[in-house]
C-alpha positions, 0 to 999 in steps of 0.5 A: 145338475143332472136332468133327473134331479133337474125336473125334480126341483121343477116339479117340486117348485110347480107343486109349491106355486100351485099349492099357494095359488091354486088352479084358474089364474093365466098362464103368465101368472104361474110363470113368474111364480114358478121362475121366481121359485127356480131363481131362489134355489139358485137355478139357471132359468131362460124364460121366452128362449127363441127357438129357430126353426130349421128346414133342409138347409135354410134357418127360419126365426119363426118366433116360437119360444120355450115358455122356460129352459132350466139349467140348459136341460130341461124344457118347461112348457106351461099350460092353463087349460081345461085338459091337454089334448095330443097338439100340447103334447106335440108343441113340447116334442117339437120344441124339444127336438128344435132345441135339442134337449132331451127332457121336457116338462108339460105342466097344466096349473088348471087342475086340483091336484097338480100331479094330475096336470104334469107330463114328462117327455124323454127324447 
């Protein structure tokens, strides 16, 4: 699947989850429901995928984890926060770089309209 198609499917599923649940829940609840919707569409979803950090010639298994990796090509980082901050953007860009994935979605479910909580990143 092309990453644009995958991104659109993920966003559609996220909108469905947000429409049904609304804002105000914990990130883990949104993750569970989004995974359900993605799997229902037959998509490949890896949850809490470990991402090692490589520094020079050493590999550090530091416990960093992607919230979701969908179809092996889109990193999805979920939030349920008042507003995005620069650290959230830095986090997803770092995860994408270490995972060698070119496309990422940062989704904040704690908004009244989900389109205001979506950001797409391409390296």
